[in-house]
C-alpha positions as CSV (number, residue, x, y, z in Angstrom):
1,M,94.6,59.1,93.9
2,S,92.9,60.5,91.0
3,E,94.3,63.2,88.5
4,V,92.4,66.2,88.0
5,S,92.6,66.6,84.2
6,P,91.8,70.0,82.3
7,N,88.6,68.2,81.3
8,N,87.5,67.2,84.3
9,T,85.8,70.9,85.6
10,E,84.1,69.2,89.0
11,N,87.2,69.6,90.9
12,S,88.6,72.6,89.2
13,L,88.7,76.0,90.3
14,P,86.9,78.5,88.4
15,E,89.2,80.5,85.9
16,K,91.3,83.5,87.1
17,G,88.5,86.8,87.0
18,V,85.2,84.8,86.3
19,V,82.7,85.8,88.6
20,S,79.9,83.5,89.4
21,Q,76.0,83.9,88.2
22,E,74.8,84.2,91.5
23,K,77.6,87.3,92.2
24,I,76.3,88.8,89.1
25,E,73.1,88.8,90.2
26,Q,74.0,90.0,93.4
27,L,75.4,93.5,91.5
28,K,72.7,94.1,89.1
29,P,70.9,96.0,91.3
30,M,73.6,97.9,92.4
31,V,74.2,98.4,88.7
32,D,70.1,99.9,88.8
33,R,71.1,102.2,91.9
34,C,74.2,103.7,90.1
35,Q,72.0,104.4,86.8
36,K,69.6,106.2,89.0
37,V,72.6,108.3,90.7
38,M,73.9,109.2,87.5
39,S,70.4,110.5,86.5
40,A,71.0,113.2,88.9
41,A,74.2,113.9,87.5
42,W,72.7,114.2,84.3
43,L,70.6,116.6,85.4
44,V,73.3,118.8,87.0
45,R,75.2,118.4,83.4
46,T,72.0,119.5,81.6
47,F,71.7,122.6,83.9
48,V,75.3,123.6,83.6
49,K,75.2,123.3,79.9
50,H,72.2,125.7,79.6
51,S,72.9,128.1,82.4
52,D,74.1,131.7,80.8
53,E,76.9,132.0,83.4
54,V,78.6,129.5,81.5
55,D,79.7,132.1,78.7
56,D,81.4,134.2,81.7
57,F,82.6,131.0,83.5
58,P,83.6,128.3,80.9
59,E,85.4,126.1,83.7
60,L,81.8,125.3,84.6
61,N,82.2,123.2,81.5
62,E,84.8,120.5,83.2
63,M,81.8,119.4,85.2
64,A,79.2,118.8,82.3
65,R,82.3,117.1,80.1
66,T,83.3,114.6,83.2
67,I,79.6,113.8,83.8
68,F,79.1,113.0,79.9
69,D,82.4,110.9,79.8
70,V,81.4,109.1,82.8
71,Y,77.7,108.5,82.0
72,R,78.7,107.3,78.2
73,A,81.4,105.1,79.5
74,L,79.1,103.7,82.3
75,E,75.8,103.4,79.8
76,T,77.6,100.6,77.9
77,Q,78.2,98.3,80.6
78,T,75.0,98.3,82.4
79,D,74.4,94.1,81.2
80,D,78.0,93.5,82.5
81,P,78.0,94.5,86.3
82,Q,81.8,93.3,86.7
83,S,82.7,95.6,83.8
84,Y,80.6,98.5,84.8
85,F,82.5,98.6,88.5
86,T,85.6,98.5,86.8
87,I,84.6,101.5,85.0
88,V,83.5,103.3,88.2
89,R,86.6,102.5,90.0
90,K,88.4,104.1,87.3
91,K,86.3,107.1,86.6
92,L,85.2,108.0,89.8
93,P,88.5,109.9,90.9
94,K,87.7,112.1,88.0
95,L,84.4,112.4,88.7
96,K,84.9,113.6,92.6
97,A,87.7,115.9,91.8
98,A,85.3,117.6,88.9
99,A,82.4,118.1,91.8
100,V,85.2,119.7,94.3
101,Q,86.2,122.2,91.7
102,F,82.7,122.8,90.5
103,Q,81.6,123.4,93.7
104,K,84.3,126.2,94.3
105,D,83.6,127.4,90.7
106,A,80.1,127.7,91.3
107,W,80.3,130.4,94.1
108,H,82.1,132.6,91.8
109,A,79.6,131.9,89.0
110,S,76.2,132.7,90.8
111,T,75.3,132.7,94.6
112,H,71.9,131.2,93.2
113,T,70.1,128.4,94.8
114,N,70.4,126.2,91.5
115,F,74.2,126.6,91.7
116,Q,74.3,125.7,95.0
117,Q,71.8,122.8,95.0
118,A,74.0,121.4,91.5
119,A,77.1,121.5,93.5
120,I,75.6,119.7,96.3
121,C,74.1,117.2,94.0
122,A,77.5,116.9,91.7
123,I,79.2,116.0,95.4
124,F,76.7,113.8,96.4
125,V,76.6,111.8,93.2
126,G,80.5,111.2,93.7
127,E,80.0,110.3,97.6
128,Q,76.7,107.3,96.5
129,L,78.7,106.0,93.6
130,S,82.0,105.4,95.7
131,E,79.5,103.7,98.5
132,L,78.2,101.7,95.7
133,L,81.1,100.6,94.4
134,T,82.3,99.6,97.9
135,E,79.4,97.4,98.4
136,A,80.2,95.8,94.9
137,E,83.6,95.3,96.0
138,R,82.7,93.4,98.9
139,I,80.7,91.0,96.7
140,V,83.7,90.6,94.0
141,P,86.6,91.8,95.6
142,R,89.0,94.3,93.1
143,P,91.7,92.5,91.8
144,A,95.1,92.2,93.1
145,P,97.6,94.2,91.2
146,P,100.4,91.9,89.5
147,A,103.6,91.3,91.8
148,I,106.2,93.2,90.7
149,R,109.6,91.8,90.2
150,L,112.8,93.9,89.9
151,P,115.8,92.1,88.2
152,G,118.1,90.9,90.9
153,K,115.6,91.4,93.7
154,P,113.5,88.5,95.3
155,A,109.8,88.5,94.8
156,T,107.8,90.4,97.4
157,D,106.2,86.8,98.7
158,Q,109.4,85.2,98.8
159,K,111.8,85.3,101.8
160,L,115.2,86.4,101.7
161,E,117.8,83.5,102.7
162,E,120.2,84.0,105.0
């Protein structure tokens, strides 16, 4: 029986959290697609920032601020797809919530087609990023949360002795 030593990498499992180069290569086109989706979000941001209605409805700026926050966080990770999708997962709920709120606020600010299309686009960006995140997590599943063990209680994966 041969012993597996730490120096014997042939039989050892990959380190926890390490993703194969093949999977990274599969994620790269999805990062590119997310960046294209975010370019549409950036146009929504630009439209909102330069609209005269923002003076009377400053709450519209929340959409612009959220897009800026998400975009800046993602643009630094385009060369690291695993980190990129970790950030998408973290920022997506706030982006979707801002889009829903923007859709409501836009109707109060203006019924002009530009505002309505910006609201549709903001919702669509959230949907697209959500779909891409789901696709990415099929390739690299999200890490399982750590097991929580309360003092005096057995771990959830241990059977209770009767």
